[in-house]
N, C-alpha and C positions, 0 to 999 in steps of 0.2 A: 525701527518699525516698532510701535509699540501697541499691546495690546491691555484690554481691562483685564488682567487677571495677575496673579502674584505667582513669583515663580523663584522659590530660593533653593539653589543648588552650590555646591561647590566645583563637581565637574558636569555631572548630569542628575536628572531627578530618579534614575533607578540604579544608580553607584554610590549615593550618599545619602544622609539625614538630611531631610527636605519636606517642604511643605507646598502644596499647590492648591489653587483656586481659579476655576476657568468657568467664566459665563457665557453662556448661551442664549439665542434667539429660536423659536422653535414657530416658522413661518410657513401659510400658504404660499400656493405657487404664484400667486399676484405678489409675493412680498410682504403683504400684511403677516402680522405678527400676531398669534394666537397664544403667547405666554413664554417664558422662559425658564431654563434649565440652570442647575450650576452643578458642577462636579468637584469635588476635594478629594484631596489625598496628603497622606502624613505618615512620615516612616518613625515610631517613636519607639523607646526603650521602656521594658516594663519595671526596670530596677537598674540598681547598679550592678555592672558586669553582666548583666542578662542579655538575651538574645533581642535583637530589634524585631519591630513586626510594622506589617502595612495597615493603615486605616483607610478606608474607602468612603464616598458618602456621594449620592447621589439623589437632588431635590427636584421635583418636575411641578410647576405651577402652570396649568393651562386651561383654555377653555374654549367652546365652540358654543354657539347660540342655545342657552338653555341647559348646557352639561358642562360643567367644571371637573378637571382632573387635577389631582392633588398627591403626589406620591413622594415617599422618602423609603432611599434604599441606604443601608449601612452594612460594612463588611468588615470583616478583619481577616488577615491572612500574614503566614509566614517571611522570612526574607527571600524565598525562593518563588513567593506569590502561587503557595498552596493554601487552599483555603479554611479557616476555622471556625469562620461563624457568618451567617448573613443574616439581616432582619429588613424584613418589608412590610412597609404600610402605604396602603392605598385607599383612595378617595375618591370614586368615579359617581357624581352626581351625590345621591344621598347615600350609595351603596359603600361601606366602608369594612374592609380587612386587614388583618395583622398575621403574620407568620414570622418563623422562625427556622433556618434550617443550620442543623450543627454537624461539622465534619469530623468523624473520626476515622484518621489514617490508620490505624489499627486493625481496625475491621473492613477499611475500603467500604464505608457506608456514610450515606448524609441522610441525617434524621428529620423529617419536615414537621414542624410543630404548628398547630393554627392555634392562634391565640383569641382568647375573648374575654376582654378585660384583662384581669389579673389571672385569668385561669386558661390551662392546657384545653382546648376543646376536641382536639384529635391528633395522631401520631401517625406517621407514615414512613417506611424507608425505602431507599433507592442506593442501589449499588452502583460505587463511584471510583474511579482511578486511585492511585495513591495518592498523587498530588492532584486533587480535584480543585477547581477554579469555578466560582461564582462568576456572574457576566461583569459584574463591577471589577473583580481580580483579574479576570481575562483579558479585560481591555488594556490595563496596566502591563500584564504579561506580554501581549503584542507589541506594546510600546517599544518595552525592553528590548525586544527580538528584533525588532524594526531597526531601532539604534545600534544592534550590533550586525546590523545587515544579514538578518537572517528573517525567512518567510517561515512562519509558525505552521505546524500541520495541522489537520482538521483535529479538533477535538471538542468534547462536550462542554458547555457552559451549564451550570446549574442555576437554575431560576423557579424554585418548585420542582419541575421536571427537567430533565435532561435536552440540551438542543446542541445539535450537532453544528458545528461552526466552522467554517471553510473560507479562506481569503485567498482570491486570486487577484495578483497585480497587473494592473492595466496600464502601468507606465506614470510619465510625469505629465501632470495637467496644471495649466495655470487656471486660477481662480481668483473671484476679486472679492474682498471682505470689505464693505462701505468703500473709502475711496484708494484703496490699497489692491495691489494685484501681487500674488505669489507664487512660486511653484510647488506643485505638491505631489504627493504619492498616491494613487487614486488604486482604491482596491474596491473589488466587486465580493460582496460577502454573502454567502449563504447560511441562512439559519432555519434547520430543520427541525422541528420537535414532534412530540406523539399527535398533534391535531394541527401541526401549523407548517407553514413552509413560506418563506420570508427571503429574498434577496434584496439585498439594498447597497447602497455606493457609501464608501468610506474615504474622507482624504484626509491625510496626515501631512503637518508642514513639514518641511526638509531640514529640520533642526534637530540639535544634540539629543534632546528628548522626543520627537516624533510628536508633537503637540496634535490632537484631533482637531482640526479645523470646521470641519463640514461635514454632513452626514443626509443623503438624502432617502428619504422611506416612503415608498411606493404602498399605498392603503386603498381600501377601495374607495374612500371617499375623496382622496387626493393625492398627489405625491408631496410630502411636507420635506422642509430642508430645516435642518438644524444648523445653526452659523455661531462661530464664535464671535462673540462680540466685540470689536474693534475700539 
């Protein structure tokens, strides 16, 4: 089985130095693509003899008639998938925004900075757990837990605000990607924030690294599908 991604591992992605790039298509219910997303992860060492860290990035380029979406999210985390920093740049049509979230485990806080150009336009603080996780880091933490046979407990994902994330295992489901069919583990994922309540479905390949292969996202416009590109 071959997929359009780079995966370098000695045993598993979550247990050794590795780099990974996954490409996804974002589709209308009809199957017509409205854009693509790329998810990257890398485990690096800051210097000789120093502890390793995780670097994650998600880029999104999609559009509907008359409206383009171009987002970039980058985060860094320690070896235990506890976040250090999250950077977020979004462009929704002509509207652009940029912000940074800095995690301080010594104070159990996350400081959100709104950026305009090279200046900090505003700051706010959020109380977070000792090992807080941004949305990108939480996804990779979930993969590690599933790879080790554990279902992660409900916990917050930090993406500006705190969103409570709860996974419910729905069993093994066969899905088709292109001309290939595979068995996946299917999860109902509930995401609740200060002003939002979303339930989506996530499908993980039953491989050693629990590759996320599909996501179904119900929105007011339609239910969109995010699929790994074969």
